[in-house]
N, C-alpha and C positions, 0 to 999 in steps of 0.2 A: 650215586646216592651218598650223601654225607651223613644224614641222620634220618632214621625211619621212625619206628614205633617208640614212644616213650617221652617225646617232647611235645610242646604246644603245637609245633608244625613239623611236617617232614621237610627236610632241607636237601635240595637237589642241585647238583652241579649242571650248569647249562652252557659252560664254556664262555668265559668272560669275567668281568670284574664283580659280578653279582651272583648270589645264589637265588634259586627259585624256592619260595616258601609255599607250602600247600597245607591247608587245614580244612576240616569238615566237622560240622556239628548237626545233630539230629534233635528236633524239638517236637514233643508230643503233647497235645492238649490233655489236661488233667494231670500231667506229670511235671511239665515245665511251666505251664501257664493255665489260667482259667479264663474263659471268655468273658465272664461277668466282672472280672477285675480290671480289664484293660480294653482300650479301643483297638480296633484292627491295625490302625496306624502305629500305635506303640508296640504292638506285638511284632509287626513287620520290621520295625527299626531295631528292636531288641535282638531278634533272631540274627540280623546282620552284625549288630554291635559285638555280640559274643565271639563271632568269628574274627572280626577285625582285632579284637583284644588279643587273640592268639598270635596274630601277625606282629602286634606291638610287643608281645612278650619275647619275641625273637629279635627285636630291634629293627624290624622291617617296616616297609610301607605297603599297604594293601593295594591290589590292582584289579583283579577280575573275579566276579562272583557268578556262580551257577546255582540256580535255585530250583529244587524239586519239591513238589507238594502232593499230598494225598488229601482229597477233599470229600468230606461226608455230605449227605443230603441236606443237613441243616445249615450249611454255609452257602450263602447266595453270592451272586456276582458282585453286588455292591460291597459286601464285606471283603471279597478278594481284591477288588480294585483299591479299597482303602488300605489293605495289608501291603500291597505292592507300592502304594503311594508313600507310606511310612518308610518302607525300605529304601525307596528311591531318594527320599529326602536325606536320609543318613548317608547313603552312597555318594550323593553330591558333596556332602560336607567333607568326605575323605577321598574324593576323586576316585571312587570305585566304579567300575563298569559292570552292570548286571547284564550278562551276555546270553543267558538262556537257562535251560534246565529241562525238567520233565513234569508232567501232570498226570495223575491217575486218581482213581476213585478210592475212597475209604469207606468201610462199612460202619465205622463208629466215630472216631475222633479225627480232628485235623492234625496233620503231620507235615512238618517242613524240614527240609535238609538243605544246607548250604555248603558248597565247596568253594573255598576262596583261595586265590593265589596272592603272593606278595613278592617283593624283592628286597634283598639286603646286601650291602657290600660284603664281599668274602671275608674281609678282615674284621668285620664288626658283628657278625652273627652271634646271638646269645643263646646258650643252651642251659639245661638244668644240671648237667653233670660236671660242671667246671668250677663250682665254688671251692674256696680254699680256706683252711684254718686261718683265723685272724681277719678274714674279710668281714666287713660290717654288713648288717642286714638293714635295708632301707625299704620304706614304702613310699609310693608316689601319691598316696591319698589315704583318707580315713577308711576304716572298714566297719562293718556292723550295721550301717544304715540300711542296706538292702534287706537284711534279715529282719530288722525292726519294721521296715515298711511292709514286708510280707505278713508279719504278725498283726499289724494294724489292719490290713485288708481282711485277714482271716477272723480276728477276734472283735473288731469294731470297738475298741476301748474309747473312753472319753478323753482323747488327746486333742489339744488345741489345733484348729485347722492349719495354722501356719507351720506348726511342728510336724503334724501328720503329713502335710503336703511335701515337705522336704524329704521325708523318709520314704514315702510312697513313690515319689519321682525317682529316688535312688534305686528302687527296686524295678520300676517299670521302664525307666528311660536311662539306662547306664550309658556313660560316654567313654569310649575306649581311649586309652592313654597312649596314642600313637606318637605324639610329639615327645612325651616323656621317654618312651622307649628308644626313640632316635637319639635323644640327648645322652641317655645312658650308653647306648651302643657306640656312639661316635666319640665318647670320652676316652676310650681306651682303658678306663679304670673299672668298668663293670665286668665282672667275671662270670656272672650267671643271672638268669631272671626267669620269672614265671608270672602269669597273671593270676590274681586271687579270685578264682571262680568257685572253689570248693571250701574256702575259709583259710585263714592264715595257718592254723594248726595243721591242716591237711596239705596245703600247698608248700609250706615251709618243709614239711616232712618229705615231700617229693624231692626237693633239692637236696636235703640231707641224705636221703637214701641213695640218690643217683650220684652224688658227689662224694659219698662216704665220709661225711663230716657230721659233727654234732652242732647244736645251736643253743644260744642263750637269748631269751627275750625278756625285756624289762617292762613290767606293767606300767611304771610311771612314764615311759617313753611312748606308749601306744597313743596315737591321736584319738581324741574323743570329741565329736562335734557337740555343739550346744543342743541341737535337736535330739541327738541320740541320748544325751544325759537327761533331758527333760522327759522324754518318752520312757526311759528306764525307770525314773522315779515314779511317774504316774502309773505305769503298768506293773511295778514291782518286779522288774526283770534284772537279771545279772548282766551288767554291761559287758563283762569279760566274755561271757558265752556268745553274745552277739558279735563282739569284736574279733574273737579268735576262731569261732566255729561257724559264723553265719553264712558266708559264701555269697556269690553273685555280686561282688563289689566291683570286679573288673579293674581294680587298680593293679599296679605292678609291684611285685616283691623281688628285690634284687640283692645280689652280693656285690659289694664295692670294696676295692682296695683302699685301706685307710688313707694312704698317701694321696689318693685322688678324690677324696670326698669333697674337699673345699672347692675344687674346680667344678665338680658336678653341681654343688649347691649354688655356686655363682651363676652357672648356666640356667638352672631352674629359676633362680630369682630374677634373672634378666627377662624371662618369659612369664613372670608372674605366677609361677607354679610352686606348690609346696613340696617339700621332701622331708621325710621323717626317718632318721636313724632309730631303730628300735632294739638293736642287739648286735650280736656277733656270732660268726661261725667259729667252731673250735674243733679240736681233735676229740674223737669219741664216737658214740653211736646212739645218743638220745638227745631229746630236746628238753630244755628246762625253762621254766617261767620264774623269774625273780619278782616277787610281789613287793608292794610298797613298804611292807614291814621288814624287808630283806630276807624273808623266808623263801626257800627254794622248793619248787614243785616240778615233778615230771610233767611235761607238756605232751599229751597224747593227741594224735590226730582225731578230731571230733567234728570235722566238717562234713560236707555232703558226700554221701556214698551212693552211687547209682543203683546198687543192688540191695540196699537196706529195705 
């Protein structure tokens, strides 16, 4: 065992040039999703996508999935077949084999659990505890769109369909950043990474705590999509709250050696992928947000907490 509890995946020595990555996630109806928000296909795909994102955060490639479900009486066979069809479609996109699992009865809500394996070269595995002072903080995509999409589904505001569609899809149909994770891992310049499942403020906090570093984030460097900006204006929402605390974006947040940033940016550009430097790690024990007016504010973890 190289790494157990505390990272996106357990990292296991299997003798050879690669480590085995293992991750698992549990999804509960009415906690993680609502049946009337999404099709069974999109629920099945999202359940697998969140696990694939964990593999991506460690720089790995996903391999084999084991799916266990607890099924209540209100779920029929047609729904289950569509759930697995959605999962199978995403699995094909990432060359993941769905190899089995278990099925049991639930007395109330639908529950799904996936255990997923992956592989990563021994010299390229990415952890949370290895960021260093002076490393840059980068994002592989914008954040906040999933949280905005969830609020649109919940509140039904009068947001233009084209804007709402972008944000709702971000919430219901996340795409794991596996290629981005591989580019970061293979670069030799990425020192740590995590996927943004709980929000930047919380997930950046995990790296800071585990690596014993502080962080500075610049508001004017945070990516903001046009759809998010429009929705925020119409709904009267604080964009920073969505961007920093929203969660379920499943982009990657990584620490990068400043000397290696240009090489990583070139690789991302060659693949048509965006990369956003948003701050830097430093010595200390807290996170700061520098706003557009240059004022400094303590950045506290404000993302998803499973026990709130």
